[in-house]
C-alpha positions as CSV (number, residue, x, y, z in Angstrom):
1,M,98.8,130.7,132.3
2,E,98.9,134.4,131.5
3,S,97.7,134.1,127.9
4,L,94.5,132.5,129.0
5,E,93.4,135.3,131.3
6,T,90.9,136.5,128.8
7,T,88.4,138.7,130.5
8,K,89.6,142.3,130.7
9,T,86.0,143.2,131.3
10,L,86.0,141.1,134.5
11,E,87.9,141.5,137.8
12,A,91.3,139.9,138.0
13,L,91.2,136.2,137.8
14,E,91.9,134.1,140.9
15,K,95.0,132.0,141.0
16,L,95.2,129.0,143.3
17,E,98.1,126.8,144.3
18,G,97.4,123.1,144.4
19,L,94.3,120.9,143.9
20,E,93.4,121.1,147.6
21,A,92.4,124.8,147.1
22,I,89.9,124.1,144.3
23,E,86.2,123.8,145.1
24,T,84.5,120.9,143.4
25,P,83.2,119.9,141.0
26,S,85.6,121.8,138.7
27,L,86.7,121.3,135.2
28,L,90.5,121.3,134.9
29,I,92.5,122.0,131.7
30,D,96.1,121.0,131.5
31,A,97.7,123.9,129.5
32,V,100.8,121.9,128.5
33,R,98.7,119.1,127.0
34,M,96.3,121.5,125.4
35,D,99.2,123.4,123.7
36,R,100.7,120.1,122.5
37,N,97.3,119.2,121.0
38,I,97.0,122.5,119.2
39,E,100.4,122.2,117.7
40,A,99.8,118.6,116.6
41,M,96.7,119.5,114.6
42,A,98.4,122.6,113.1
43,D,101.1,120.3,111.9
44,V,98.6,118.0,110.3
45,A,97.1,120.9,108.3
46,R,100.6,122.1,107.3
47,I,101.7,118.7,106.1
48,H,98.7,118.3,103.9
49,Q,98.6,122.0,102.9
50,V,95.0,122.5,103.9
51,N,93.4,125.3,105.9
52,L,92.7,124.6,109.6
53,R,89.5,126.1,110.9
54,P,88.9,124.6,114.4
55,H,85.4,124.3,115.8
56,A,85.3,126.5,118.9
57,K,82.3,124.6,120.3
58,T,84.7,122.5,122.3
59,H,86.4,125.2,124.4
60,K,84.1,128.3,123.9
61,I,87.0,130.4,125.2
62,P,88.3,133.2,122.8
63,A,91.8,133.1,124.1
64,I,92.1,129.5,123.2
65,A,90.8,130.3,119.7
66,L,93.5,133.0,119.4
67,K,96.1,130.4,120.4
68,Q,94.8,128.1,117.6
69,I,95.0,131.0,115.1
70,E,98.6,131.8,116.3
71,A,99.5,128.2,115.6
72,G,98.3,128.5,112.0
73,A,94.5,128.3,111.9
74,V,92.9,130.6,109.3
75,G,89.9,131.3,111.6
76,I,87.4,129.4,113.6
77,T,84.1,127.6,113.3
78,V,81.1,128.0,115.5
79,A,77.6,126.6,115.6
80,K,75.6,129.6,116.6
81,I,75.6,133.3,115.8
82,A,75.8,134.1,119.5
83,E,79.1,132.2,119.7
84,A,80.3,134.2,116.8
85,E,79.4,137.4,118.4
86,V,81.4,136.5,121.6
87,M,84.4,135.4,119.6
88,A,84.4,138.5,117.4
89,A,84.1,140.8,120.4
90,H,87.4,139.2,121.7
91,G,89.4,139.7,118.5
92,I,88.6,136.7,116.2
93,R,88.3,138.2,112.7
94,N,87.4,135.2,110.5
95,I,84.5,133.0,111.5
96,F,82.4,130.3,109.9
97,V,78.9,129.7,111.3
98,A,78.5,126.1,110.3
99,Y,74.7,126.0,110.9
100,P,71.7,127.1,108.9
101,L,70.4,130.6,109.9
102,V,66.7,130.6,109.0
103,T,65.2,133.4,111.0
104,A,65.3,137.1,110.1
105,S,66.6,138.1,113.5
106,K,69.6,135.8,113.3
107,I,70.4,136.7,109.7
108,E,70.3,140.4,110.6
109,R,72.8,139.7,113.4
110,A,75.0,137.9,110.9
111,I,74.8,140.8,108.5
112,R,75.9,143.2,111.3
113,L,78.7,140.9,112.2
114,S,79.9,140.5,108.6
115,E,80.3,144.3,108.4
116,Q,83.0,144.0,111.1
117,I,84.8,140.7,110.3
118,E,85.0,138.1,107.5
119,L,81.9,135.9,108.2
120,I,80.7,132.8,106.4
121,V,77.3,131.2,107.1
122,G,75.9,127.8,106.3
123,V,72.8,127.0,104.3
124,D,71.3,123.6,103.5
125,S,67.9,124.2,101.9
126,L,66.1,126.3,99.3
127,A,63.8,127.8,102.0
128,G,66.8,128.8,104.1
129,A,68.6,130.3,101.1
130,Q,65.6,132.3,100.1
131,Q,65.3,133.7,103.7
132,L,69.0,134.7,103.6
133,E,68.5,136.3,100.2
134,H,65.4,138.2,101.3
135,V,67.0,139.7,104.5
136,A,70.3,140.4,102.7
137,S,68.5,142.1,99.9
138,R,66.5,144.3,102.3
139,H,69.8,145.4,103.9
140,R,71.5,145.7,100.5
141,H,74.2,143.4,101.7
142,S,76.0,140.4,100.3
143,L,76.5,137.3,102.4
144,Q,79.2,134.6,101.9
145,V,77.7,131.2,102.2
146,R,78.7,127.5,102.1
147,L,76.3,124.7,101.2
148,E,76.1,122.0,103.8
149,I,76.0,118.4,102.5
150,D,74.6,115.3,104.2
151,T,77.2,112.6,103.7
152,G,75.5,110.1,105.8
153,L,75.0,111.5,109.4
154,R,71.3,112.4,108.6
155,R,71.5,115.6,110.5
156,T,71.4,119.0,108.7
157,G,72.7,119.1,105.2
158,V,71.1,118.8,101.7
159,L,70.9,115.2,100.5
160,Y,74.0,114.5,98.5
161,D,72.2,113.7,95.2
162,Q,70.2,117.0,95.5
163,A,73.1,119.2,96.2
164,A,73.9,120.2,92.6
165,A,70.3,121.5,91.9
166,L,70.3,123.5,95.2
167,A,73.7,124.9,94.5
168,A,72.5,126.2,91.1
169,E,69.5,127.9,92.7
170,I,71.7,129.6,95.4
171,T,74.2,130.8,92.8
172,A,71.4,132.6,91.0
173,M,70.6,134.7,94.1
174,P,72.2,138.1,93.8
175,H,72.9,138.7,97.5
176,L,74.5,135.3,98.3
177,R,78.0,134.3,97.3
178,L,78.3,130.6,97.3
179,T,82.0,129.9,97.8
180,G,82.1,126.4,99.2
181,I,80.6,123.2,100.4
182,Y,81.0,121.5,103.8
183,T,80.0,118.5,105.8
184,F,80.1,117.0,109.2
185,R,80.2,113.2,109.2
186,G,82.1,112.0,112.2
187,S,83.3,108.4,112.4
188,L,80.9,106.9,109.8
189,L,81.9,104.5,107.1
190,A,79.4,103.4,104.4
191,G,76.6,104.9,106.5
192,K,77.4,103.1,109.8
193,P,79.4,104.0,112.9
194,T,83.0,102.7,112.8
195,L,86.2,102.6,114.7
196,D,88.1,102.7,111.3
197,V,88.6,106.5,111.3
198,A,91.2,106.3,108.5
199,A,88.8,104.7,106.0
200,A,86.0,107.0,107.3
201,G,88.0,110.1,106.7
202,K,89.2,109.1,103.2
203,E,85.6,108.3,102.2
204,E,84.4,111.6,103.6
205,G,87.0,113.6,101.7
206,A,86.5,111.7,98.4
207,L,82.7,112.2,98.5
208,M,83.1,115.9,99.0
209,V,85.8,116.4,96.4
210,Q,83.7,114.5,93.8
211,L,80.8,116.7,94.5
212,A,82.9,119.9,94.2
213,E,84.2,118.7,90.8
214,R,80.6,118.1,89.7
215,L,79.5,121.5,90.7
216,R,82.5,123.1,88.9
217,T,81.5,121.4,85.7
218,Q,78.1,123.1,86.1
219,G,79.9,126.5,86.2
220,I,79.6,126.9,90.0
221,A,82.9,128.3,91.3
222,I,83.4,126.2,94.4
223,T,86.7,127.1,96.1
224,D,86.3,125.7,99.6
225,V,85.8,122.0,100.3
226,S,85.5,121.8,104.1
227,V,85.4,118.5,106.0
228,G,86.8,116.7,109.0
229,S,85.9,116.1,112.6
230,T,88.7,115.3,115.1
231,P,88.6,111.6,114.4
232,T,88.8,112.0,110.6
233,A,90.6,115.3,110.1
234,A,94.1,113.9,109.4
235,Y,92.8,111.3,106.9
236,A,90.3,113.6,105.1
237,A,93.0,116.3,104.8
238,A,95.1,113.8,102.8
239,V,92.5,113.6,100.1
240,E,93.5,115.7,97.1
241,G,91.0,118.5,96.6
242,V,90.0,119.0,100.2
243,T,90.9,122.5,101.2
244,E,89.9,122.8,104.9
245,V,89.4,120.7,108.0
246,R,87.3,121.7,111.0
247,P,88.2,119.5,114.0
248,G,87.1,120.7,117.5
249,T,87.6,118.1,120.2
250,Y,91.3,117.7,119.5
251,V,92.2,120.8,121.6
252,F,91.4,118.9,124.8
253,H,90.6,115.4,123.6
254,D,88.4,113.1,125.7
255,R,87.6,109.5,126.4
256,M,85.6,109.1,123.2
257,Q,88.6,110.2,121.1
258,A,90.9,107.8,123.0
259,R,88.5,104.9,122.3
260,L,88.5,105.9,118.6
261,G,92.3,105.6,118.6
262,V,92.8,109.3,117.8
263,C,94.8,109.9,121.0
264,I,95.7,108.2,124.2
265,L,94.3,109.1,127.6
266,E,97.6,110.9,128.4
267,D,96.8,113.4,125.7
268,C,93.5,114.4,127.3
269,A,93.9,117.9,128.7
270,G,90.5,118.1,130.3
271,S,89.4,116.3,133.5
272,V,86.7,116.9,136.1
273,L,87.8,117.2,139.7
274,V,85.2,115.8,142.1
275,T,85.0,115.1,145.9
276,V,83.8,111.9,147.5
277,V,80.8,112.9,149.6
278,S,79.5,109.5,150.7
279,R,80.6,105.9,151.1
280,P,77.4,103.9,151.5
281,S,79.1,100.6,151.1
282,A,82.5,99.1,150.3
283,D,81.7,98.8,146.6
284,L,80.2,102.3,146.2
285,A,81.4,105.9,146.4
286,I,79.3,108.9,145.7
287,V,80.9,112.1,144.3
288,D,79.7,115.6,143.9
289,G,79.5,115.6,140.1
290,G,76.4,114.4,138.3
291,S,74.6,115.1,135.1
292,K,74.9,118.9,135.7
293,T,78.7,118.3,135.7
294,F,79.3,115.5,133.1
295,A,77.9,115.4,129.6
296,T,75.6,112.4,129.1
297,D,75.2,112.6,125.3
298,V,77.9,109.9,124.8
299,Q,76.2,107.1,126.6
300,P,77.9,104.0,127.9
301,G,77.5,100.7,126.1
302,T,76.6,102.1,122.7
303,E,78.1,101.3,119.3
304,P,80.8,101.6,118.2
305,L,82.6,102.8,121.3
306,Q,81.1,100.5,124.0
307,L,82.4,102.7,126.7
308,K,82.0,101.6,130.3
309,G,80.5,104.4,132.5
310,F,80.5,108.1,132.0
311,G,84.2,108.8,132.3
312,H,87.6,107.4,133.0
313,I,88.6,107.6,136.6
314,L,92.3,108.3,137.0
315,G,94.2,106.1,139.4
316,L,91.4,103.6,140.0
317,A,91.6,100.9,137.4
318,D,88.4,99.0,138.2
319,A,86.2,101.9,139.3
320,T,83.3,102.9,137.0
321,L,81.3,106.1,137.0
322,A,78.2,104.0,136.5
323,R,75.3,106.3,137.2
324,L,74.5,110.0,137.3
325,T,71.7,112.0,138.8
326,E,71.6,115.7,138.7
327,E,74.1,116.3,141.6
328,H,75.4,112.9,142.3
329,G,77.8,110.5,140.6
330,M,77.7,106.9,141.6
331,I,81.1,105.1,141.3
332,E,81.1,101.4,141.5
333,L,84.3,100.1,143.0
334,G,86.0,96.8,142.0
335,P,88.4,94.9,144.2
336,L,91.4,97.1,143.4
337,A,89.5,100.3,143.9
338,Q,88.1,99.1,147.2
339,A,91.6,98.4,148.3
340,A,92.5,102.0,147.7
341,N,90.2,102.8,150.7
342,L,88.6,106.0,149.5
343,Q,87.6,108.3,152.3
344,I,84.9,111.0,152.4
345,G,86.6,114.2,151.3
346,D,89.0,112.5,148.9
347,K,89.3,114.0,145.5
348,L,89.3,112.2,142.1
349,R,89.9,113.3,138.6
350,I,87.7,111.9,135.8
351,I,88.2,112.3,132.0
352,P,84.7,112.7,130.6
353,N,83.4,110.7,127.7
354,H,82.6,113.9,125.8
355,I,84.5,117.1,126.6
356,C,82.6,119.5,124.4
357,S,79.2,119.1,126.0
358,T,80.9,119.0,129.4
359,V,82.6,122.4,128.9
360,N,79.2,124.0,128.2
361,L,78.0,122.9,131.7
362,H,80.7,124.9,133.4
363,N,80.8,128.7,133.9
364,H,84.6,128.5,134.1
365,V,87.5,126.1,133.9
366,M,90.7,125.9,135.9
367,M,93.7,126.3,133.6
368,Q,96.6,124.3,135.1
369,S,100.1,125.4,134.6
370,G,102.4,123.4,136.9
371,H,100.9,123.6,140.3
372,T,99.1,126.9,139.6
373,Y,95.4,126.9,138.6
374,T,93.8,130.0,137.0
375,L,90.1,130.5,137.0
376,T,89.2,131.2,133.3
377,P,85.6,132.1,132.3
378,V,84.0,130.1,129.5
379,L,82.8,133.2,127.8
380,A,80.7,131.5,125.1
381,R,79.1,129.1,127.5
382,G,75.3,128.8,127.0
383,M,75.4,130.9,123.8
384,L,72.9,128.6,122.1
385,E,70.9,131.0,120.0
């Protein structure tokens, strides 16, 4: 797929014909499904008249971010300043770092970047705001910030009931421009994990809109109310007063999203190609993808998903990727899978439980267009600082 050959600074990318030519383990991306997913979320944003700012943590590939912007996104979201730097270097001009920057070195990098593009940074504490103000003042620079709100995930974010007081303090800082509030909540409802993503999204949107209205009554000019992960984006976007959604996983989808009912497995653009390297017994096959190939942060058997194994194995209904060590994947084979008579050297495709963390384990992906596979570097892979 020509538009995804993104590395002019690298040698020409290798194109291969057919799966048999691909070394394993390898992360494959179906370009047709990806494009369809991009358009579907762009349509959601258009229908509800909200801004779409996709989280690039899922793909970490600037060319895909550009495709999202071409489809209607106003810019992108990233988690780390290093990701922002990679994206900006490849033509992305509007970036939100949805993460607290609390060290002088990272804030200085943000200031340098904001002199080149439109940059927004997250803040969730008085100490963090004071550090941003101190460094920005020293550089005689103004930073645009959004206040992160904890709406129940208990991760970063100021506690909901303390947000108004903190917003007032930030507004008084001369080198910070507080323009919005944001949250990441995921599929939570009344503080608990849920499969009812519609109710979760509506509750998320309502909580944030109510807070924004409260801040405005204090004289704080909140213009951006930013919410919405992939499971909740469509429902949060429908809440009047929400201005922006930031889904990420939707670009590829994964087994987790299918279990949440956001998509079906046929929508999943990403799968891992592995090779059977050992058949110790009739009910066991070993493949060459382990925990260095598949993300393990979405564990089997946990609420509310109750997934079985670490991925969905295509074409083998009762096979389970049950265990992972660093370089080995242990697939337990039920009667139907045993009847398939897997041989050493056979290749399988597995949709991972969580695609975002899986992408970050791979230096490149294979973009599939028809029977052609194009090696595409994951340029922001490992950009964790």
